[in-house]
C-alpha positions as CSV (number, residue, x, y, z in Angstrom):
1,M,73.5,133.1,-164.2
2,S,71.3,130.8,-162.0
3,K,71.8,129.5,-158.5
4,L,73.3,126.4,-157.7
5,N,71.5,123.6,-156.0
6,V,73.9,123.2,-153.0
7,R,72.4,120.7,-150.6
8,K,73.7,119.5,-147.1
9,F,74.3,115.8,-146.6
10,Q,75.5,113.7,-143.5
11,N,78.0,110.8,-143.7
12,T,75.8,107.9,-142.1
13,K,78.8,106.6,-140.0
14,T,81.1,109.5,-138.8
15,K,78.0,112.1,-139.0
16,E,80.1,114.6,-140.7
17,V,77.8,117.1,-142.6
18,V,79.1,118.2,-146.0
19,E,77.9,120.5,-148.5
20,A,77.3,119.0,-152.1
21,V,76.2,120.0,-155.6
22,Y,75.1,117.1,-158.1
23,F,77.1,117.9,-161.5
24,F,74.1,116.1,-163.4
25,D,71.5,118.6,-161.8
26,D,73.5,121.8,-162.5
27,V,75.5,120.7,-165.7
28,S,74.0,123.7,-167.7
29,D,76.1,125.9,-164.9
30,V,79.3,124.2,-165.2
31,D,81.1,127.5,-164.7
32,E,79.4,128.5,-161.7
33,I,80.1,124.6,-160.2
34,A,83.8,125.6,-160.9
35,R,83.7,128.8,-159.4
36,W,81.9,127.2,-156.2
37,C,84.8,124.7,-155.9
38,S,87.6,126.7,-157.1
39,G,88.1,124.5,-160.2
40,N,88.7,124.7,-163.7
41,V,86.3,123.8,-166.7
42,R,87.8,121.9,-169.4
43,K,86.7,119.5,-172.2
44,G,87.8,115.9,-172.4
45,G,86.8,112.4,-171.5
46,R,85.2,110.0,-173.8
47,F,82.6,112.0,-175.3
48,D,84.5,115.3,-175.2
49,R,82.3,116.7,-172.4
50,E,82.9,119.6,-170.1
51,L,84.7,118.3,-166.9
52,V,85.9,120.2,-163.7
53,T,89.2,119.8,-162.5
54,I,89.5,120.2,-158.7
55,M,92.8,120.8,-157.0
56,T,92.8,119.7,-153.1
57,N,95.7,118.9,-151.0
58,G,98.1,118.7,-154.0
59,S,96.1,116.3,-156.0
60,V,93.9,117.0,-158.9
61,Y,90.5,115.5,-159.0
62,V,88.3,115.4,-162.3
63,A,84.4,115.4,-162.0
64,T,81.9,114.7,-164.7
65,D,78.3,115.0,-165.2
66,E,78.1,111.4,-163.4
67,H,79.6,112.9,-160.1
68,W,78.8,114.7,-157.0
69,I,81.3,117.7,-155.8
70,F,81.3,117.8,-152.1
71,K,82.9,120.2,-149.6
72,D,84.1,118.4,-146.4
73,S,84.3,120.2,-142.9
74,R,87.7,121.2,-143.7
75,G,86.6,122.9,-146.7
76,D,88.3,120.8,-149.3
77,F,86.3,119.5,-152.4
78,Y,86.3,116.1,-153.9
79,P,84.1,114.4,-156.6
80,S,82.5,111.1,-155.8
81,E,80.4,109.0,-158.2
82,N,76.6,109.1,-157.6
83,E,76.0,105.6,-156.3
84,V,79.3,105.6,-153.8
85,F,78.1,109.3,-152.6
86,R,74.5,108.0,-151.9
87,G,75.5,105.0,-150.6
88,I,77.8,107.0,-147.9
89,Y,75.6,110.3,-147.3
90,E,72.1,111.1,-146.5
91,E,70.6,114.6,-147.3
92,V,69.5,116.5,-144.1
93,A,67.4,119.5,-143.9
């Protein structure tokens, strides 16, 4: 089992710091990604690829290898498309 590349990012407007994993970078560790965000792995989508489903505040979100999965300051997990995530967050040391 390899270690996930969990990185810190800051929202450029609100200054909130989040932890995030880029699914594409860690796609071979999909089970570990799911454990990190308390999600579930399933197959689906257009190309029958592995997906991670995340339950947050009574809603179910689906992340694919095109998403970042981030944990906000309240400890809730959400997926975000790469372009959207990169437009809102900047990596911090």
